[in-house]
N, C-alpha and C positions, 0 to 999 in steps of 0.2 A: 504494500500500500504506500509505503514511502517513496518508492520509485515512480509510482503511477501519478500520485498527486501533482508533482511539480510538472508533469508533462500535459496535464489538462489545460492550463491557461495557454501554453504554446500551441497545442493542437486546436484550440478554439480560434485563436488569432490567424493560425495558418489557413484554416478551413474559411474563415471570413474573408480573408484577403484573396484566396484562390477562387472561391465561387461567387464572390461579389455580394454575398448576403451581409446584412448589418449584424453586428454583435448583440447579444442579448442586453448588454448594459445601455446600448444606444436605442433599443427598441421602444423605450418609454419616452424618448425625446423627440421621437418623429412627429411631424405635424399631421393632424386628422385631415382625411380626404372625405369625398362624398359617400364612399362605402361605409364610413364609420358613423354617419349620422342616423338617428333613430326617427322612424316615422312617427310623427304625433298622432296620426289617425290609424286606429286599429279596427280592423273589419273581421268580425267572427264568422268564419266560413263553415261552422258546423250547422247544417240544416236543422238538427234536431235540438238545438241549444234551448230555444224558448220553450219547447215541448217537455224537455227534461226539467226545467225550472217550474214547469206548470203555469207558465205565464201566457203562453200562446193560446188564442181563441180557438174553439172547437166550432166547425161549421154549424150554423143555426138553421139554415133553410129559411123558406119563406112562410109568412103568416098563414097563407092559405093552403099550404101543403099539409099533408098528413104528418103526424108526429114522427120524425126521423130520429134514430139514435146519433148522439154526438160522440164522436170519437176521433182519435188521431190515427190510430193503427187497428186494423180489423182483422181477425183471424178467419180464414176462408178454407174450407175443406171441400175438395172436388173428388167425388167417386165415380169411376166409370167401370166398364166391364172388364178392362185389362190393367188399369193403373189408379193409384191414389196420389193425390197431390195435395200439399198443405201450404198455404201461403199467408204472409203477412202484407196487407195492402194499406198503403197510405190513403188519407181521405181524398188526395188529389187523383187517384187512380194508379199510382205507381207501386208496382210490386217490389218491397224492400227486401224480404227473405222468402225462400221457397225451398221446399224439399219434395222430391217426387221419386216414385219407384221407376220412372223412366231414366233416372240416372244409373249408368251401369255400375258405379262404384256401389250403389245400394241394391240394385236388382240382382247382382251375382251373388249376394249373401242371402237372399230370400228363397224359400221354397216356392211361394206363391206371392204374386204382387197385388192380391186383392183380399187376402184373408186378415184375421184379426192381429196376427203377428206382424203383419206388413204395416198396418196403420199404426200400431203402437210403437214401431220403430220409426216411422215417418214423424210421429209426435216427439220422440226423444231427439232425433236429429234436428228437427225445426227448433225445438227448445235451446238446443247447443248453438245453433247458428244465431238465434236471436240474442242470446247472451253475449255472443261474441260481436254482434252489431251494436250492443248497447240498449237493446230493447228488453225491458223486464215486465211491462204491462201492455196487454192488448184487450180490445173489446171483441166479444164474440156473442153470437146470438144461437150457438149451438147448445146452450144450456136447456133449451126447450125440449130438444130431441134426444137428451142424454138418457132419459129414462126408458126410452122406447128403442133405442139402438145401442147394441153392445159395442160396436166399432166407435161410434161417437164417444162413448163413455171411457174407452180405453184411450183414445187420442187425447182427450182433455185430461185424463189422469196422468198420462205420460208428459203432457206439458207442464202440468203443476209440479209433478216430481222433479222435473227438469229445471224449475225455478222460474217459471213464467206464471204471472197472475193473470187469470182470465177476466179481469176487470180494472178498467182505467181509473185513476183518480181524478177527482174534479179540478177544474181550473181555480187557482187563487185570484179572485177578483178584488177590485178595490173596495167593495162592500164588505168583504171578509176581513180585510186589514183594518178599516176605520168604519166602524158601524155607526156612530153618531154623526161624525163631520167627515164623511168619506169624499170630501171634495179635495182633500189632500192627496197627493201623488202616492201611489201604492208602491211599497219598497218590500221586496221579497225577504230581505234579512230582518225585517221587524216582525215577522210572523213565522212560527215554526210550522212544519209539515205535521207534527203530531197534533197540534191544535186544530188544523183543518180536517185532518182525518177523524178526529174525535167529533167534531161538528157533523161530518158526514154520516158517521155511524148513528148519532143522535136523530138525524133527519130520516134515515132508512128505518129506524126502530119505530119512529111515529107513523 
């Protein structure tokens, strides 16, 4: 070590002089150029940011229309004579996550692409892909046919075990934050999610 230490400064100066690179001691003295400046305007490019904060509005529809469910993400199950497909569709109509027995990686592991084992595995795979995409809550209208269909029951059970909640939380509105004087701007860090969930449970119980 006593022989190596004196050689380090000499080696650094020789490398700096040969390659034309500035030395480490002169790196802090250089002037800042346009690449070092920080942009004062920040644009969040995550399309699900406001939905994850529960601040984005759900589509309300028109007053003359029939009562339509309000959701951000809807769980869709399609069953045909040959294949089973599970999808999570955004309210704009875009398919965010999907899993189907048409995929060869899934199809080659199944004995049949239409039996109860196939639909249960589609639910497991769809739940894993939803969690990897950052989706933990979805709206579904399959609860109505869960009692009459064993396949639907197994599909929803696999999603629930996989960590997906088949019910979306409500939107945090300005009225929830300021009940008496809700003319003030709503700030999401002034209200906790547990308080809003507790109020939703009380409303559902009534």
